[in-house]
Kinemage of the C-alpha trace (Angstrom):
@kinemage 1
@onewidth
@group {chain A} dominant
@subgroup {mainchain}
@vectorlist {calphas} color= white
{ca met a 1} P 55.238 71.034 130.617
{ca gln a 2} L 54.766 71.568 126.890
{ca ser a 3} L 56.617 74.873 127.149
{ca thr a 4} L 59.544 73.202 128.877
{ca leu a 5} L 59.724 70.495 126.188
{ca leu a 6} L 59.558 73.125 123.492
{ca asn a 7} L 62.493 75.007 125.065
{ca ile a 8} L 64.497 71.822 125.300
{ca asn a 9} L 63.823 70.912 121.663
{ca thr a 10} L 64.804 74.470 120.590
{ca val a 11} L 68.124 74.185 122.493
{ca lys a 12} L 68.769 70.766 120.838
{ca lys a 13} L 68.209 72.264 117.400
{ca leu a 14} L 70.764 75.021 118.145
{ca leu a 15} L 73.446 72.571 119.261
{ca pro a 16} L 75.264 72.631 115.868
{ca ile a 17} L 75.952 76.348 116.434
{ca ile a 18} L 77.100 75.728 120.016
{ca ala a 19} L 79.392 72.976 118.838
{ca phe a 20} L 81.512 75.518 116.957
{ca val a 21} L 81.131 78.517 119.282
{ca ile a 22} L 83.074 76.632 122.004
{ca pro a 23} L 86.229 75.855 119.942
{ca phe a 24} L 86.099 79.337 118.412
{ca leu a 25} L 86.190 80.887 121.875
{ca ile a 26} L 89.133 78.637 122.747
{ca leu a 27} L 90.961 79.772 119.603
{ca tyr a 28} L 90.241 83.408 120.366
{ca ser a 29} L 91.808 83.004 123.837
{ca leu a 30} L 94.830 81.220 122.315
{ca tyr a 31} L 95.431 83.562 119.400
{ca pro a 32} L 94.435 87.126 120.268
{ca gln a 33} L 96.935 88.243 117.580
{ca ser a 34} L 97.491 86.936 114.030
{ca phe a 35} L 100.744 85.802 112.573
{ca gln a 36} L 101.106 89.301 111.084
{ca gly a 37} L 101.006 90.914 114.556
{ca gly a 38} L 97.517 92.303 114.256
{ca pro a 39} L 94.288 91.174 115.915
{ca ala a 40} L 93.640 87.682 114.554
{ca trp a 41} L 89.867 88.019 114.543
{ca glu a 42} L 89.954 91.203 112.497
{ca gly a 43} L 92.360 89.935 109.790
{ca ser a 44} L 90.463 88.470 106.885
{ca trp a 45} L 93.346 86.825 105.007
{ca gln a 46} L 95.133 83.764 106.370
{ca gly a 47} L 93.308 84.322 109.662
{ca arg a 48} L 90.239 83.243 111.574
{ca phe a 49} L 87.948 86.186 110.849
{ca phe a 50} L 85.994 83.923 108.468
{ca tyr a 51} L 84.863 81.821 111.399
{ca leu a 52} L 82.853 84.776 112.570
{ca phe a 53} L 81.358 85.054 109.055
{ca phe a 54} L 80.657 81.357 109.110
{ca leu a 55} L 78.634 81.764 112.316
{ca trp a 56} L 76.766 84.626 110.717
{ca leu a 57} L 75.952 82.514 107.656
{ca leu a 58} L 74.965 79.592 109.891
{ca ser a 59} L 72.657 81.792 111.929
{ca leu a 60} L 71.004 83.110 108.755
{ca glu a 61} L 70.401 79.574 107.539
{ca phe a 62} L 68.809 78.706 110.906
{ca ile a 63} L 66.556 81.768 110.749
{ca leu a 64} L 65.544 81.302 107.150
{ca gly a 65} L 65.013 77.562 107.523
{ca trp a 66} L 63.510 77.500 111.037
{ca glu a 67} L 60.078 76.411 109.908
{ca glu a 68} L 61.532 73.399 108.157
{ca leu a 69} L 63.822 72.574 111.035
{ca gln a 70} L 60.874 72.591 113.408
{ca lys a 71} L 59.412 69.679 111.459
{ca ser a 72} L 62.497 67.536 112.047
{ca lys a 73} L 62.253 64.965 114.790
{ca val a 74} L 64.411 65.172 117.918
{ca asn a 75} L 66.209 61.895 118.602
{ca arg a 76} L 65.479 59.902 121.703
{ca leu a 77} L 68.072 60.411 124.447
{ca arg a 78} L 69.232 56.843 124.424
{ca ser a 79} L 69.246 56.193 120.695
{ca val a 80} L 72.455 55.251 118.864
{ca arg a 81} L 72.146 58.343 116.650
{ca thr a 82} L 71.982 60.564 119.753
{ca val a 83} L 75.154 59.000 121.159
{ca ala a 84} L 76.907 59.504 117.781
{ca phe a 85} L 75.672 63.139 117.737
{ca ile a 86} L 77.058 63.794 121.231
{ca ile a 87} L 80.465 62.442 120.133
{ca ala a 88} L 80.366 64.502 116.953
{ca phe a 89} L 79.331 67.577 118.951
{ca leu a 90} L 82.466 67.251 121.048
{ca leu a 91} L 84.875 66.577 118.136
{ca pro a 92} L 85.505 70.236 117.069
{ca thr a 93} L 86.614 71.070 120.617
{ca ile a 94} L 88.598 67.882 120.923
{ca tyr a 95} L 90.385 68.675 117.670
{ca ile a 96} L 91.291 72.229 118.794
{ca val a 97} L 92.651 70.837 122.108
{ca ala a 98} L 94.679 68.157 120.297
{ca ala a 99} L 95.993 70.511 117.716
{ca asn a 100} L 97.058 73.280 120.091
{ca tyr a 101} L 97.909 71.368 123.252
{ca gly a 102} L 98.716 67.930 121.943
{ca gly a 103} L 101.196 68.957 119.300
{ca leu a 104} L 99.073 68.079 116.231
{ca asn a 105} L 99.627 71.494 114.655
{ca ala a 106} L 103.372 71.107 115.028
{ca val a 107} L 103.208 67.698 113.309
{ca ile a 108} L 101.226 69.246 110.371
{ca ala a 109} L 103.649 72.127 109.987
{ca glu a 110} L 106.710 69.825 110.176
{ca ser a 111} L 105.179 67.577 107.512
{ca ala a 112} L 104.623 70.590 105.282
{ca val a 113} L 108.265 71.662 105.738
{ca arg a 114} L 109.410 68.171 104.811
{ca tyr a 115} L 107.572 68.433 101.575
{ca asn a 116} L 109.015 71.900 100.884
{ca val a 117} L 105.723 73.753 101.122
{ca pro a 118} L 106.545 77.503 100.751
{ca leu a 119} L 104.390 78.787 103.648
{ca ala a 120} L 104.483 75.613 105.743
{ca tyr a 121} L 103.759 77.444 109.040
{ca leu a 122} L 100.258 78.380 107.703
{ca met a 123} L 99.292 74.808 106.822
{ca pro a 124} L 97.715 74.002 110.254
{ca leu a 125} L 95.202 76.839 109.753
{ca ser a 126} L 94.079 75.525 106.343
{ca ile a 127} L 93.734 71.948 107.751
{ca glu a 128} L 91.744 73.455 110.586
{ca tyr a 129} L 89.193 74.865 108.135
{ca phe a 130} L 88.892 71.537 106.389
{ca val a 131} L 88.441 69.625 109.656
{ca phe a 132} L 85.716 72.031 110.725
{ca ala a 133} L 83.988 71.647 107.370
{ca val a 134} L 83.935 67.831 107.642
{ca leu a 135} L 82.787 67.865 111.256
{ca phe a 136} L 80.090 70.427 110.518
{ca asn a 137} L 78.634 68.161 107.852
{ca leu a 138} L 78.797 65.191 110.244
{ca ile a 139} L 76.973 67.122 113.030
{ca ile a 140} L 74.291 68.414 110.644
{ca leu a 141} L 73.785 64.890 109.190
{ca leu a 142} L 73.286 63.385 112.650
{ca ala a 143} L 71.104 66.226 113.822
{ca tyr a 144} L 68.815 66.717 110.846
{ca gly a 145} L 69.533 63.904 108.339
{ca met a 146} L 70.085 64.391 104.578
{ca asn a 147} L 67.601 67.317 104.459
{ca gly a 148} L 69.840 69.122 106.918
{ca leu a 149} L 72.833 68.815 104.622
{ca lys a 150} L 70.825 70.541 101.904
{ca glu a 151} L 69.513 73.183 104.295
{ca phe a 152} L 73.035 74.104 105.543
{ca ser a 153} L 75.011 73.460 102.322
{ca ile a 154} L 76.120 77.096 101.945
{ca ser a 155} L 77.789 77.217 105.384
{ca ala a 156} L 79.486 73.854 104.799
{ca phe a 157} L 80.668 74.949 101.376
{ca phe a 158} L 82.003 78.251 102.773
{ca leu a 159} L 84.293 76.572 105.293
{ca gly a 160} L 85.612 74.143 102.684
{ca ile a 161} L 86.248 76.769 99.979
{ca ile a 162} L 88.154 79.019 102.404
{ca gly a 163} L 90.361 76.098 103.304
{ca ile a 164} L 91.042 75.430 99.616
{ca ile a 165} L 91.852 79.081 98.881
{ca tyr a 166} L 94.233 79.205 101.867
{ca ile a 167} L 95.997 76.036 100.669
{ca ile a 168} L 96.365 77.485 97.158
{ca asp a 169} L 97.916 80.597 98.648
{ca ile a 170} L 100.245 78.434 100.762
{ca leu a 171} L 101.397 76.276 97.823
{ca tyr a 172} L 101.566 79.205 95.316
{ca pro a 173} L 102.178 82.286 97.474
{ca tyr a 174} L 102.550 85.942 96.384
{ca gly a 175} L 100.214 85.695 93.468
{ca arg a 176} L 101.912 82.718 91.750
{ca phe a 177} L 98.681 80.808 91.137
{ca thr a 178} L 98.079 81.707 87.445
{ca pro a 179} L 94.334 80.925 87.127
{ca phe a 180} L 93.362 83.394 89.919
{ca gln a 181} L 96.084 85.883 88.716
{ca leu a 182} L 94.288 86.250 85.355
{ca leu a 183} L 91.790 88.685 86.972
{ca val a 184} L 94.497 90.884 88.455
{ca pro a 185} L 95.709 92.915 85.390
{ca thr a 186} L 92.140 94.108 84.781
{ca thr a 187} L 91.692 95.062 88.430
{ca ala a 188} L 95.010 96.946 88.422
{ca thr a 189} L 94.054 98.745 85.205
{ca phe a 190} L 90.707 99.878 86.709
{ca ala a 191} L 92.422 101.054 89.851
{ca ala a 192} L 95.042 102.995 87.872
{ca asn a 193} L 92.274 104.657 85.714
{ca phe a 194} L 90.331 105.612 88.828
{ca leu a 195} L 93.419 107.217 90.382
{ca asn a 196} L 94.034 109.078 87.120
{ca leu a 197} L 90.512 110.522 87.299
{ca met a 198} L 91.362 111.723 90.804
{ca gly a 199} L 94.356 113.629 89.433
{ca tyr a 200} L 97.196 111.275 90.346
{ca glu a 201} L 99.925 110.118 87.934
{ca thr a 202} L 100.116 106.345 87.557
{ca ser a 203} L 102.451 103.907 85.938
{ca leu a 204} L 101.403 100.278 85.472
{ca ser a 205} L 104.001 97.645 84.514
{ca leu a 206} L 104.258 93.896 84.597
{ca ile a 207} L 106.869 92.129 86.733
{ca glu a 208} L 107.796 88.840 85.061
{ca asn a 209} L 109.624 85.804 86.464
{ca his a 210} L 110.323 87.442 89.851
{ca pro a 211} L 112.127 84.873 92.095
{ca ile a 212} L 109.555 85.358 94.838
{ca tyr a 213} L 106.435 86.860 93.278
{ca gly a 214} L 106.441 85.269 89.813
{ca thr a 215} L 104.476 87.433 87.387
{ca leu a 216} L 102.212 90.260 88.611
{ca pro a 217} L 101.223 93.851 87.818
{ca tyr a 218} L 103.169 96.584 89.619
{ca leu a 219} L 101.341 99.944 90.052
{ca val a 220} L 103.151 103.138 90.922
{ca val a 221} L 101.179 106.240 91.942
{ca glu a 222} L 102.521 109.804 92.318
{ca asp a 223} L 100.721 112.913 93.672
{ca ser a 224} L 101.247 116.634 92.977
{ca leu a 225} L 103.651 116.886 95.935
{ca gly a 226} L 106.077 114.414 94.342
{ca arg a 227} L 105.233 111.615 96.792
{ca ser a 228} L 104.998 108.194 95.307
{ca ala a 229} L 103.927 104.686 96.336
{ca gly a 230} L 104.218 101.434 94.427
{ca phe a 231} L 102.836 97.922 95.061
{ca gly a 232} L 102.683 94.646 93.308
{ca ile a 233} L 99.138 93.377 93.064
{ca ala a 234} L 98.536 89.637 93.641
{ca trp a 235} L 95.289 87.672 93.313
{ca pro a 236} L 94.439 87.848 97.123
{ca cys a 237} L 94.316 91.629 96.616
{ca ser a 238} L 92.117 91.454 93.506
{ca gly a 239} L 88.957 90.587 95.408
{ca ile a 240} L 88.807 86.814 94.994
{ca glu a 241} L 87.836 86.254 98.633
{ca ser a 242} L 85.284 89.135 98.483
{ca leu a 243} L 83.587 87.563 95.441
{ca ile a 244} L 83.508 84.173 97.213
{ca ile a 245} L 81.907 85.647 100.329
{ca tyr a 246} L 79.393 87.547 98.160
{ca thr a 247} L 78.564 84.418 96.137
{ca val a 248} L 77.835 82.162 99.111
{ca thr a 249} L 75.819 84.851 100.862
{ca ile a 250} L 73.679 85.898 97.934
{ca leu a 251} L 73.079 82.244 96.964
{ca leu a 252} L 71.812 81.604 100.478
{ca phe a 253} L 69.540 84.569 100.366
{ca leu a 254} L 68.182 84.048 96.846
{ca arg a 255} L 67.625 80.333 97.424
{ca lys a 256} L 65.169 81.220 100.238
{ca thr a 257} L 63.170 83.741 98.234
{ca ala a 258} L 60.246 83.521 95.816
{ca ile a 259} L 61.904 85.948 93.417
{ca pro a 260} L 61.618 84.809 89.766
{ca leu a 261} L 64.740 83.117 88.397
{ca ala a 262} L 65.478 85.844 85.775
{ca gln a 263} L 65.325 88.531 88.454
{ca lys a 264} L 67.602 86.475 90.713
{ca ala a 265} L 70.158 86.330 87.911
{ca val a 266} L 70.010 90.120 87.537
{ca tyr a 267} L 70.374 90.675 91.285
{ca phe a 268} L 73.370 88.337 91.322
{ca val a 269} L 75.160 90.021 88.401
{ca ile a 270} L 74.600 93.519 89.773
{ca gly a 271} L 75.813 92.528 93.181
{ca ala a 272} L 78.896 90.819 91.824
{ca ala a 273} L 79.762 93.898 89.767
{ca val a 274} L 79.435 96.212 92.775
{ca thr a 275} L 81.482 93.793 94.913
{ca tyr a 276} L 84.246 93.880 92.301
{ca phe a 277} L 84.113 97.673 92.067
{ca ile a 278} L 84.254 98.025 95.827
{ca asn a 279} L 87.461 95.970 95.857
{ca ile a 280} L 88.941 98.380 93.297
{ca leu a 281} L 88.111 101.186 95.713
{ca arg a 282} L 89.896 99.313 98.437
{ca ile a 283} L 93.040 99.108 96.314
{ca val a 284} L 92.739 102.883 95.560
{ca ser a 285} L 92.382 103.531 99.290
{ca ile a 286} L 95.578 101.620 100.026
{ca phe a 287} L 97.538 103.812 97.589
{ca leu a 288} L 96.062 107.000 99.117
{ca ile a 289} L 97.074 105.897 102.590
{ca ala a 290} L 100.502 104.944 101.324
{ca leu a 291} L 100.988 108.411 99.759
{ca asp a 292} L 100.155 110.024 103.137
{ca tyr a 293} L 102.023 107.729 105.485
{ca gly a 294} L 104.510 105.748 103.365
{ca ala a 295} L 104.278 102.407 101.606
{ca asn a 296} L 105.829 100.497 104.535
{ca ser a 297} L 103.825 102.281 107.273
{ca ser a 298} L 101.780 100.503 109.928
{ca gln a 299} L 98.692 102.395 108.670
{ca val a 300} L 98.979 100.689 105.263
{ca gln a 301} L 99.472 97.266 106.879
{ca leu a 302} L 96.505 97.702 109.184
{ca phe a 303} L 94.233 98.836 106.356
{ca his a 304} L 95.463 96.170 103.934
{ca asn a 305} L 95.192 93.247 106.361
{ca tyr a 306} L 92.255 94.204 108.599
{ca tyr a 307} L 90.068 97.124 107.837
{ca gly a 308} L 90.110 97.381 104.047
{ca pro a 309} L 88.177 94.071 103.581
{ca leu a 310} L 85.358 95.568 105.689
{ca tyr a 311} L 84.410 97.538 102.527
{ca ser a 312} L 83.127 94.424 100.831
{ca ile a 313} L 81.903 92.780 104.045
{ca ile a 314} L 79.586 95.731 104.827
{ca trp a 315} L 78.287 95.627 101.206
{ca val a 316} L 77.678 91.878 101.264
{ca ile a 317} L 75.720 92.134 104.493
{ca ser a 318} L 73.756 95.193 103.269
{ca tyr a 319} L 72.862 93.972 99.777
{ca pro a 320} L 70.154 91.444 100.752
{ca leu a 321} L 68.559 94.183 102.941
{ca ile a 322} L 68.643 96.496 99.896
{ca ile a 323} L 66.883 93.851 97.794
{ca ile a 324} L 64.185 93.359 100.443
{ca gly a 325} L 63.667 97.121 100.891
{ca ser a 326} L 63.617 97.893 97.170
{ca arg a 327} L 61.105 95.151 96.426
{ca ala a 328} L 58.889 96.149 99.331
{ca leu a 329} L 58.979 99.785 98.201
{ca trp a 330} L 58.219 98.830 94.605
{ca trp a 331} L 55.252 96.723 95.686
{ca lys a 332} L 53.943 99.577 97.842
{ca ile a 333} L 54.118 102.006 94.887
{ca arg a 334} L 52.586 99.498 92.505
{ca ser a 335} L 49.744 98.677 94.946
{ca arg a 336} L 48.898 102.363 95.233
{ca lys a 337} L 48.673 102.721 91.449
{ca thr a 338} L 46.678 99.516 90.905
{ca gly a 339} L 44.649 99.637 94.102
{ca val a 340} L 45.683 96.094 94.987
{ca arg a 341} L 45.739 95.516 98.796
{ca asp a 342} L 45.729 91.709 98.919
{ca val a 343} L 48.841 90.663 100.825
{ca ser a 344} L 48.686 87.248 99.227
{ca glu a 345} L 49.456 88.822 95.822
{ca ser a 346} L 52.609 90.611 97.037
{ca pro a 347} L 56.032 89.389 95.873
{ca glu a 348} L 57.019 87.622 99.102
{ca ile a 349} L 60.712 87.740 99.881
{ca ile a 350} L 60.622 84.745 102.176
{ca pro a 351} L 58.169 82.037 100.961
């Protein structure tokens, strides 16, 4: 009997995840391809790939905070809060049905066109992220109370910030958002220098007051065979989204550790630097592919829109494991030198 009750309570605690898995599955069935013609769930810019990353973050928060969640009380089946939770649980799915079958997305897009939004057809996707962020906070609040909002703050922040970034790109497309564009010249210079070290000839110039792109760096690369490729580099290509993903992931990890604050700062800075450098390698890879296949080739588009971002994603996922492994190895070496075998004195990763 106790085992059955325990299983029921465990399922109830996992309902916030289930509340979003259902609408995500519906979206996957509706949009197997993105607006760019590629697989929608592989594209990481102006697509729905970040929903998968959100589920990964949410799962991590559940795992790292499971002991605290176990202490939270499960509401009685007939309580007002339970009824409210059931309604909130259904809202993400209801919204997706209304948006895609009830014409809500069309209304949002038409309103954006009416207000002369440059990329109006993408506005429904940004609103979708915002709606999910609000509903996620509501579900967590009803399920776990105020402590739950603190426990899952990173996941909630992630959905909201992606929505904000998408809207910025919609309102100021092609790198026309100056604050984010400030990072791009440095990134382009590093990419050009790296390509120079590899033996390629590069030419970096600045396009100013372009009718579509505004102001952005333009990098041309030429190899020994006389082949050349040139691209303008806008802020979405400079690693802004990679740094955001890194930031929310590492903050989640470091918040759950007993690592001293000074060391946390060092880990964060090192990880951010590597994330930035990896994005430079991604830009370099795009030029190398363009030299081989042509700047307008499908290979360049596939790498740029879908597979190139995996560089930083793999790093972001691996970095916490590297921290855990390196600290465990250091403690093992230190314990051998000092003769300390007391586990209680070890630098616990998870308190």
